C-alpha angles and dihedrals in degrees: 000000000000098000116075104210129179137177129243136175126206119201090327121186120194138180144109122299106328095331112108115216101173127017138182092028111177112179136152131185120184129211113283093018132111120222114190126198116213131177143110124305111281094021094120106264097127091039090056093048091048088053090053090052093045093242083123127034118239117245094214143338128042142288109206137190110216128196113220131200114260089247104092088227093045122119131251122266126165115046127202120187109219090217090062095051130087123240091253093052091050092048089059090053105037135034130180145205107200131180091253106082124205120252104221116188114230094336126147120228090253091055091048090053089047091064086073087072095061095100088063101043132077127266091277090062093228114157120218130213092271091051092052090048089057089048091054093045091051093049091048092049091062097034092249094124090092089071097038096118098037124100113263088234093055099061133081127261091256092052091047090054090054089049092051091048089051089050090054093047091047086063087066093229127191090202124035122198121195128181112206094327093183097054114131093004127126123235095271095052093042090057092041095052095044094047089051093048093049095044096046092046090058096038097047099029093240119164107227127201116181144153123233134183094192101087094187089057093044088056091055104040104038132089090192135008129211119201115216114199103176097266105045146339096287099186139006127189149109118305088257091054095045098043099055130098116354102309096114092049089054091047091057096035096239133134114274095240096052092073128048107209096198095055103022091235119154121209129201116235115268135201108266095199127134105301120255096181131043115210115203101200146134142157091047098298092110096055097086089050091050092052093045092052091046091053089051090047092236112150113228146178124229132205176230091342134160113238091244096046116133088237097057097090093053092041093054091046099044110023124084090215132018124193111200141165133202117283120266093014126109114258103258132216091258092062092044093052091048090051091049092053090053092044090051088065096048127093096218142013126212121195115186090171112111099174132049129192138188093280098049103038087122089070090056089052089048091051091049090048090053090048092051089052090053096238100103113116104224096187098076 
């Protein structure tokens, strides 16, 4: 793939009919990079992708193909306006994997992938030996060759998604557009599809634009993220820039504590009533107890935790009270006394911690205090 082609929009407006959904859209994705769209349902992500693929006509502005220098930091040069290109010309530049799957009649998976070669064959649609070689290479690149001779209807959703990705790659695109490529897939196939997308983008220099609902995966696979809020692209940046503070919570209209921006974890709402149980945890051992108490709708307190503890996100979201101390500092007497006061008002204490070190000796003292009071659950 000698040409390094990217995609850019200029003051783009999109929607249905004459109704504008998003306006002033300014996006750019470079060769070998992954741009992911996130945002609530109905905010315009799929509409934007369908505009890129010409399934919908833009209501203003431009969608451009740009040729970049081979140097990754090089600038753009040649510009092609999608509105001035034929369908065949676009098909040789851009391929797509959308949520609406084709319904091939009595076709094998290899034959389905072969339809990706149609932009390169004659009007009869007959594939030559070189075309079939590219089909087989594309299927092998995404581990879809194992179902090559099976009917498209006989395979699982995850296998179908691999086949559709192979079909798109077989088209030899410069730009790849994917609408929720992980929908309906189990954990194994989600990881497999995204790893393939990321790897092939870098290896082949393909510019990738996709939408994702799984924010934790978006954090890991994307070079840049664009936030779609239903009227415009409200923010664009690296995953580190997007997933900081409380911006994502505001984008989705959720409470700040129900989403942990550093890990992508989502927490169900919990009762924040006066705590009945005190959980003495840390280093992740308290998490199963938190979730169990939440399911049973038992309000609880958590501590003593370091501010950077892996449990802090869940504790802040689920616990009625959290006693914490600065990271990398010993737990001081003040934190211990505060924890004892909260524990005094609880009916039970649970300590899943088995080991204590120099920095968390206060938790050992807190456990012994709960045991002396006769409220420590010794069965955990």
